[in-house]
C-alpha positions in Angstrom: 31.3 59.3 31.4 32.6 62.5 32.9 30.3 64.5 35.0 29.6 68.0 33.7 27.2 70.4 35.4 24.0 71.0 33.5 24.9 74.6 32.8 28.3 73.6 31.2 26.6 70.9 29.2 24.1 73.4 27.8 26.9 75.7 26.9 28.7 73.2 24.7 27.5 73.2 21.1 27.9 70.9 18.1 29.4 72.1 14.8 25.9 72.9 13.3 24.9 74.8 16.5 28.2 76.7 16.4 27.5 77.7 12.8 24.1 79.1 13.8 25.6 80.8 16.8 28.3 82.4 14.6 25.7 83.7 12.2 23.6 85.1 15.1 26.7 86.8 16.5 27.6 88.4 13.1 24.0 89.6 12.9 24.5 91.6 16.1 27.7 93.3 15.0 30.9 92.8 12.9 33.7 90.7 14.4 37.3 90.3 13.6 38.2 86.6 12.9 40.2 86.4 16.1 37.4 87.8 18.2 34.8 85.5 16.7 37.1 82.5 17.1 37.5 83.2 20.9 33.7 83.4 21.3 33.2 80.2 19.3 36.0 78.4 21.1 34.3 78.9 24.5 31.2 77.2 23.2 32.7 74.4 21.1 33.0 70.8 22.1 36.4 70.8 20.3 38.6 73.7 19.2 38.8 72.1 15.7 35.0 72.6 15.4 35.4 76.3 16.1 38.2 76.5 13.5 36.1 74.8 10.8 33.2 77.1 11.5 35.5 80.1 11.3 37.0 79.0 8.0 33.5 78.5 6.6 32.5 82.0 7.7 35.6 83.4 5.9 34.9 81.4 2.8 31.3 82.7 2.7 32.8 86.2 3.2 30.8 86.8 6.3 34.0 87.8 8.0 36.4 90.1 6.3 39.1 91.6 8.4 40.3 93.8 5.6 36.9 95.4 5.1 36.4 95.9 8.8 39.7 97.5 9.5 39.3 99.9 6.5 35.8 100.9 7.7 36.9 101.5 11.3 40.0 103.5 10.3 38.0 105.6 7.9 35.2 106.3 10.4 37.7 107.1 13.2 39.7 109.5 11.0 36.5 111.5 10.2 36.0 112.4 13.9 38.5 114.3 16.0 38.1 112.4 19.2 40.9 109.8 18.7 44.4 109.9 17.1 46.1 107.3 15.0 48.0 105.7 18.0 44.8 105.2 20.0 42.9 103.8 17.0 45.7 101.4 16.3 45.8 100.1 19.8 42.0 99.7 20.0 41.9 97.7 16.8 44.8 95.5 17.9 43.0 94.9 21.2 39.9 93.7 19.2 42.0 91.1 17.4 42.6 92.8 14.0 45.8 91.9 12.1 48.5 94.5 12.7 49.7 94.6 9.1 46.2 95.6 8.0 45.9 98.3 10.7 49.3 99.8 9.7 48.4 99.6 6.0 45.1 101.5 6.4 46.4 104.0 8.9 49.2 104.9 6.4 46.6 105.7 3.8 45.1 108.5 5.9 46.9 111.7 5.2 49.1 113.2 8.0 47.3 116.5 7.6 44.0 115.0 8.5 45.4 113.8 11.9 46.8 117.2 12.6 43.5 118.8 11.7 41.7 116.4 14.1 44.2 117.2 16.8 43.5 121.0 16.3 39.7 120.3 16.4 40.0 118.3 19.6 42.2 121.0 21.2 39.8 123.8 20.3 36.8 121.9 21.5 38.4 121.2 24.8 40.2 124.6 25.5 38.8 128.1 24.9 41.7 130.2 26.3 45.4 130.2 25.7 47.7 128.6 28.3 49.5 130.9 30.8 52.2 128.6 32.3 54.3 125.8 31.0 52.5 123.5 33.5 49.2 124.3 31.8 50.8 123.7 28.3 52.2 120.3 29.4 48.8 119.4 30.8 47.3 120.1 27.4 50.0 118.2 25.5 49.4 115.2 27.8 45.7 115.4 27.1 46.3 115.2 23.3 48.8 112.4 23.6 46.4 110.4 25.8 43.9 110.7 23.0 46.3 109.0 20.6 47.9 111.9 18.8 51.7 111.9 18.4 53.9 114.1 20.6 55.1 116.3 17.7 51.5 117.1 16.6 50.5 117.9 20.1 53.4 120.3 20.7 52.7 122.0 17.3 49.0 122.5 18.1 49.6 123.8 21.7 52.4 126.2 20.6 50.1 128.3 18.5 47.5 130.6 20.1 43.8 129.7 20.2 43.0 132.8 18.0 45.5 131.6 15.4 43.9 128.2 15.3 40.4 129.6 14.9 41.4 131.9 12.1 43.1 129.0 10.3 40.0 126.8 10.6 37.7 129.6 9.2 39.8 129.9 6.0 
């Protein structure tokens, strides 16, 4: 018999224990199937056990990547703090399927992203820019928040007063 430290032995779980652990994890927050699999894999005696438990979770509809991506894209598009590029990258880092992310980001209207870009710009800056250096700094800020370059240029090229009058209408 191989020697395993007590801590490592306690960490390893049978298939039934993995099922309970997966249900407990899903009670804490929603996971993408890839994220849950990586958690289960670290505790499983065998990777096949983690795969079986994950399939069972999908069959019971406890994990639904489609629903989770739709919810996260919809919530993120309602608030002007992040653009579509950043949202896409964050979702891909969490293990969501890229085709689902692209599908739901395409459903959000381009005008909503431009409106979010304007809102973020107006929340951050109160005065118009004086030099090109200042304008470039503002464009970089918007691009770093995940908005595309064209939207950032368009938003920063108009005056702050012009934006505020458009938003009041």
